[in-house]
N, C-alpha and C positions, 0 to 999 in steps of 0.2 A: 301795416298790411291793408291793402285796399279789399273793398267788399263790394262784390257784385252778385247780385241775385242770391244772396245769403251764404256765399262761398267766399273764403279769404283767399286773395290771390298774392302770390310772393312778390315783394316789392322790388327785389334786385335783379328779375329777369326782364327781358324785353317784352313788349306787349304782345307779339306776335305767338311767342313760348308761353305766356302766362294765361292767356285764355283758355287754353286745353284743360287747366284744372277743374274747370267747369264740367260735369258730368254731361255728356252728350255734344261737349264742342271739341272738335279735332283740329289739328292744323289747318286742313283745307277751308273749314268753316270758319276758324279764327281770321284766316286771310280774307274772306267775304265780309266779315263783320267789320273788320279794320278798314277795308276798303269803303265800305257803305257809310263808314262815320267820317270817312277822310283824315284819319289820324295817320301818325308815322308808327310804322311797325317796330322800328327799331328804338323807339322811345322806351324809357325805363319805367315801369308802373310807379316808382315813388315820385317821379317826375310830373305825372298827371294831375291835372286841376281836377277841381269838383265836377266842372261842367263837362269836360271829357268823360268822366266815369258814368255821368247822368246819360250822355249820348251813348256809351257803349250799352248800357242798361236799356234803354229805349229801343236801340237796335235790335238786341237779343229778344227783347220780348215782343216788339211789332213784326219781327220776320216769322213769328209763330214757330220757333224752334223748339222741339220739346226737350228741355233740359232738366237736370237736377230732379226734384221729387216728382214731376208729372211724368218724366221719362221712366224713372224707376217704377213707378205705379203700373205704367203702361205694360213694361215688360213682365212685372209680376202677375198682371192680370193675364196676359197672353199665354203664359206657363199655366196658370191656374185654370184656364179654359182648355187648353191642351190635356191636363190631366183630368178634369172633369169629364170630358167626353171620351175618355180612355184610349185615345189613339196611341201608337206606337212611341212618338216622340214624347206624350205625356209620361207614359209609363217609365220610359228611360229616364226621365226627370224624377220620377218618383223612386226609382230604385238607385238613383246616384250614379248611372253608368253613362258613358258618352252617347251623345245625342244625335250626332251627325255622320254615323257610319264608320266611326274609326274601330280598329281592332282593339280585342280586349283580353286575348289570350297572354299577350305580353303587352307591355306598356300601359296607357290609359291610368297610370298612377296618379295624376292630378285628380281626375274624376273620381277614382275608386279608394283613395286614401292609402294610409300605410298598409304594406303586407300584413296578413293576418295568417301567419304559419299554421297550417293543420298538420298535427304530428300523428304518427301510426304507432302503436304500441306493439312492441314484438311479443310473440307468444312465448309464455315462458313454459320451460319444460318441466 
C-alpha cells in the first residue's frame, strides 16, 4: 500500500480513483493533481515509483488544498462556532436534527437515529 499524506492508498486501483481516498480530494481535484504532476491517470498505484509519489505529495501540499486533519479541524471549528453563537444551524447541530431545512415529521432517520416508540398506556377499568 502506498502512503500519501498519512493515508494508505489502495494498490490495485488506478491513480485517478485512488486519490479520492484522501479526505478532501474528490474526483475533479484528483484530475487536477494528476494533470499538474504530469502522471498518467490510468497507471495503477502499485506501479508508481517513489519519485512519482513524492511528486503527488508535493502537488497536494503546494496547491494549498485543505486535506485530512486540517480540513477535519476546520469543519469541526466551523460547527463549534455556530454552536457557540447559538444560531439556528448551531442549535440543529446540537440537537442532532437536519441542518439544511429538510422535513422531520417523516424521514430524517439518518440524522435522528433509530425510532424511539413512545407507548400509550390504556386506562384500566
